[in-house]
N, C-alpha and C positions, 0 to 999 in steps of 0.2 A: 504494500500499499504506500502511495506517495506521502512524503512528509508534509505536515502543515505547519511546522515550526517556522516562523518568519526569518529566522537566522539561517536556517538550512537552505529555505527557498531562494534567499538573496546570496547565499554562499559566503557569509561573513562569519567570524567568531563572535560570541556572545559579548566580548569586550570591544568589539570594533567601535571606533568613533563614528559620530553622527555623519562626519564628511565622508568617511569610508562607505558607510551604509548607502548615502546618496550616490557615490561613484558607482557602487556595485549596481544599484538600481538603474541608473542611466545606461550602463554598459549592456545590461540584459534587456532594457526596454528597446534599445536600438535594434536588437535582433528579433524581438517578439512583437513589436508594436503592429496593431492591426492594419495601420496605413501602409506598412511594408510588407504584409502579408495577406493581401486580400483573398478571402474565401478560405483561408487556412484555419480550421476550427481548433485543431490542437495548439497552434501558435496563440489563438484567442484565448483558449483555456489557460495556458501557461501565463499569459500576460495578465489576466485577471487574478490569478493566484499571486503573481509577482506584485501587482498593485495592492492587493490585500495585505501581503506581508510588509510592504512599504508603508502602509497606512498605520500599522502598528508600531514598528520599531523606527520608522522614518520621523515619528513624532516623540519628542523627548518625554513628554508627560505619560503618554499611552505606553511607551517602551519600559518606563519605570514601573508602571502599574502591571505590565505583563510579566516583567522580571520578578515582581513581588508576588505573582500568582493571584492578582485581583481581578484580572480579565484573561479570557482565553485568546487563542490566535485569531478568532474572528471579531474580537472586541467585545464579546458579550461578558456581562458581570459574572464573576464566580462567587458563590455564597461564602462570607467570611467564616474561617474555622474559629470555633470557640473552645477554650481550655478551662479546666477546673479553677485556675486562678481568676479568670474573668468573673466567675460567679462569686468566688470567695472575696474578691475586691468589691463586688456590689453589695456586700452584707455589711456587718458592723463596722462603724469607723468611716464609711463612705460619706462624703458631704457634698457629693455631686448635686443632689436635689434637696439639700436641706438649707434652712436659713435659721437665724437665731430665734425667730418667733415660733418655731415648731410647726409651721406650715410648709408643704413641699411644693416647690416649682411654681408658686402662684405669681411671682414677681411683684412688683409695687402696685397697689390697688389703685392709687392715684393715676398711674400710667395707663392702666387698663381703662378706667373711666374716661381719662382725657382722650385716649384713642377712640372710644366709641362716640363721644359727645362732639369730637372734632367733625364729625360727619354731618353736623347740624342738629343732632338730637332727634332726628326724625324717626318716628316708630317704623318698624319694618325695614331697618337698615340691612342691606344684603352685601355680603363680602364679595370681592372680586376673585375670579378663578385664579389658580396658579399658572404660572408661566411653564411651557414645556421646552425642554432643550433637546436639540437633535444635532447630529453631525451629517454633513453632506460632502461626499467626495467628488470632485469635478475635474475635468480635463484641463490642461493648461490653456488651450485656445478658448474654452468657454469662459475662463476667467478674463482672458484678454479682450474678448469681443462681446461678452455678454451672452446669456442663453436663458432657456427656461427648462428647468430639470424638476422631475417628479421624485418626491421622497415618500417612502412606505411608513405609515404610522402604526404603532403597536396594536390598535383596534382594527387592522385590516384595511383601513381607509388610506387615501393618499393625498398628497398636498403638492400642488405646483408651486414651485420656488422661482421667482424671477432673478437671475444672477445679473447684477448690473455690470456694464462694461467697466474693466479695470479692477475687478474685485481681486482682493489679496488673500494669500493663505493665512489662515486664523481669523479673517474677518467674520463678525457675527451679524446676520441679517435679522431683523425683527418683523415678523408678520402679525400685525395687529389683530386681536381677536380670534387667533387660531389656537389658542392654548386650551387649559382645561375649562369647562363651564363653571360659572360662579354658583356657589351653594344657593338653593332656594331662588333660582332665577336671577343671580347677581351677574355682574358683567364678566365676560370670559377673559381669561388671561391671554397672553401673547405666545407665539411660537418663536423661539430664539434658534436660528440655524447657524452653527459653526461651520465654516467652509475649510475643507482641506483640498489644496490644489496639487495635483500630481505633476512632477517635473515632466518636461517635454524631452524627447531624445535629441533634438537639435537646438531649440531656442532656450535661451537663458533671459530672465527678466532683470533689468537694471533700472529701477524706478518705473518710469513710464517708457523707457526704451527697450528695445529687444536687440540681443547680440547673438550672431550665428557665425560659426567658423564654416567657410565654404572651400571644399577641396577643389582644385583646378588642375588640369593637366599641364605638362611641360609645353605643349604647344600653345595652350591659351595664355599661360604666362608669358612666353617670348613674343608671340604674335598678337596677342589680344584677340578681342572678338566679343560677340554677345552670348551669354550663357543664361539659362533659367535659374531662378533663385526663389526658394520658398519664403513666403511672408505669412503672418497671421491670417491675411485675408486672401491668400492664394498666390500662386507663382507669378513672378514678373521677369522680364528680360533685362538683364544688367550688362552694361559694356565693361569688360576687363580692359584696362588700358595696356598697351604694349610694354613689355619688360616689367611686368608686375612681380614683386618678390613675395615670399611668404611673410605674412605679418602686415602687409598693406591692408588699410582699412578704407572701406566705401561706405558711404552713407545714403540711405534711402529715406527721404524725408516724408514724414506722415505715415510710416509703415510700422509703428510701434503700438503701444498699449492704448486703447480707447479710453476716453473719459466720458462721463455723463454729458458734458457739454458738447461732446461730439468731436473735440480736438483730440489728436493722437500724437505720441512720442514718435521717435525715429527708430529706424533699424539700422545697426551698424554690422557690416560684413567684413570679418577678418579672413583674408585669402590664405591659403595653405597650398603650396605647390606639392603634388603627389605623383611620383613616378609609378610606371606600371609595375606590376608584380614580377613580370619577366621582361628584361631589357631586350629589345629588338637587336639583332646582329648588324643591321644598317646604321642604327643609332650609335652603337659602339664604334663601328668604323668611322663614322662621321666625326664623332667627338674626339677620337684618337688623332684625327688630322686637323681639328678645328683650332685655328690661331688663338681663339679666346680662352684656351685652356691655360694660358699664361697668366690669366687674370687671378689674383690672390684675394679672396673674400675675407681673409683673416689678417690683412696687412695693417689695419688699425690696432690690432692687439699686440703689436710689437714683436710678432713672431717670425 
């Protein structure tokens, strides 16, 4: 049976740093992402398992709770274990629920009355329902561009959540009136949705800008030309200048993260010259006779 342990699914030790965990996720996501494996159900299944594992140990708070055994690999709560000492400590000598007057956990009577009459002293006062807290994992591009996603509720119903453009990891959305009903017909509470944004295999967010490392061939680096480049809103054609080196940065204005105002950040493309896995014999012969081989790229290092 396949392992469900998040550390094993990500291929990292239990003492791995958060950065190592993110690096492992990005490396595996590049291989398994559904966009790169259209129609491959096995790759989709593994990607979903990978995303679930990262949702647990990629979040420091949930990782700590998982390590302590408070939640399982799916994020579900585990019942706390109780020991004899818990009951012993709750007996004689415990002052947790006591006050000097001999009454238990009643608080200050004036505070209670003040809270009640602050509502205007009306008869039939109805308390507001409790807020409900949920977590929603979304794709990187949903956070960048905005989207509507559905979340399943414990009672079997569902709730449509509007993700605003430019949403951030850890951001909490408040849906007014979507919490618990108020007792005796009181006003309902709100639903608080905490967002978890999955990292993208290629894009990285930098404020409202997007950064991307783009591999280019030797031909494209030397001769220049137009190449397709992915952006959060779809691929565009970009001109590579002649003689481009690894590390050269190109800017695509307005192709970054969207804001509610409609304004977008920019996308920065860092070029990376990549040679073919096997070198052609004609290329080897040409370079062996090429006068430019006398050029020393390390001359400024004093070597």
